[in-house]
Phi, psi and omega in degrees: 000125185282175183295322180298317180293320176298319178295320180294319179294317179299317179295323178295318180295314182298315180299315178299317180294317179295317179299318180296314181298314180300314180300313180293323178300315179297320179293317177293326175298320177296321176296321178296321177295325176299315179299315178299320181296316180294315182293316181286334172298317175295320180294318179293318177300315179296321181296316181295314181296321182285352176256011170276130184229161172249128182263129177247133173262122182280138178298138182300333183275359184290137178276166180296321180296319178296321180295315181295323178292320178299315179299320179296318181293322180292317180298334180279348181291138181295339183271347184271131178264320182203144177235126179243124179260130178238111180290167179297324178294316179295323178294322177293322180294319179294320178296322176297321178293325180285321183278334181085006177210159182273098182288340181290333177288331179284316182277343181068014175197165178260109183280353185275149181253159174290145181225164172229139174251117180259110180267128187272152169292153187302320185287347179256359183274063176223161186303318182295310182295320182288331176293320178294318178297319178300314180296324179294318182288328180294341181285345181281136180284345178283337183267125178273321182207151179234131182217140168205159184278093185297319180295319179296317180299313180296320181292318179296315180300314181291321180293316179300320179298313181295317181296321179297318179295318178298315182294321179294319177295318179296318180295319178296320177297314179296326178297316178298318178298317182298316180296319178296320180292318179295318179299315178296320178299313180295320182296322177296320179296315181289330179300322179291342181252017184296321179288327175298318177298316180296318180295324177294326176293325182296323183273007173098011178291137179284164180298319180295322180294323181285320186289322191303308180292329179289319177291322176298320177293322177298317179300316180297316179296320179295324178293312180298317180297321179296318180296317179294320178296319176300318180296318179297318179296319179299313179297320178301312184291324178295322179292319182291323183295345177289335184248335182233107186272351180289330184288161181289158187239187180292345179285340181279069189292332179293319177296316179296319180299316180294316182296316181293323179295318178297318177298318181295315179297315178299314181297313181291313185294314181296317180295318181295312182294313182296322180293315180298319180294317181292321178295316179303325180297314182281342174292336182255008183262135179282166183300322182298319184284343180294341182273353182267000000 
């Protein structure tokens, strides 16, 4: 075999390997995007729920000590994430900044009352829990009125539940598609080596001896593809974080570690299993059927 023929075969092998790695990389990248979608869907849901608040109007006769005790008691509640107190003076100042003029000079008094904004923890931001908190807060003599947008809370809860179901179904469908694509890619690669497998059997090579290097190459390709997919995901997330700050960032190393570990395991395991299955198929195929 001359040098030109060797170069052509070497070039064909390199092209086949690169094509396989790129194909698996894109599929694993798609799996990674599914992971990002699931994690960030939960993050966005939590962000929305944690910004739902209950507004309390403080009774005008309440003393400063009573207000501080009320705030301490609310902060100790398991459902409360954060409590913000706005005095009547602060409310008047904020209103003045919005209106651009001092309305208290016109009215000769401050009509605004002191308020508290109680922000709920995500797991308590649902209609049932907020109704219980509302009844509990109304029992305080320091509280004049309790208000929150009940319709909005119900709408958010029902919509988040539906969106979560849709995302999970979509993720499951894409996972099946990804597995099928990786399997087809590996099968095509092994299909090109079917005559090599048959020739090795003719000279007495055992099934394990034939399978071992091919599965090893599959594991290597899966590892390289996983690393490339991780890099693409990192670049994608860095680009998105410039515009959307709600999503998790590079600082959330635990999430990245889990996501990268899942991608690596999926890449290596799928490539190894699909390669082994494809090789086993041709180990049991007769010469006549190799031409089909």
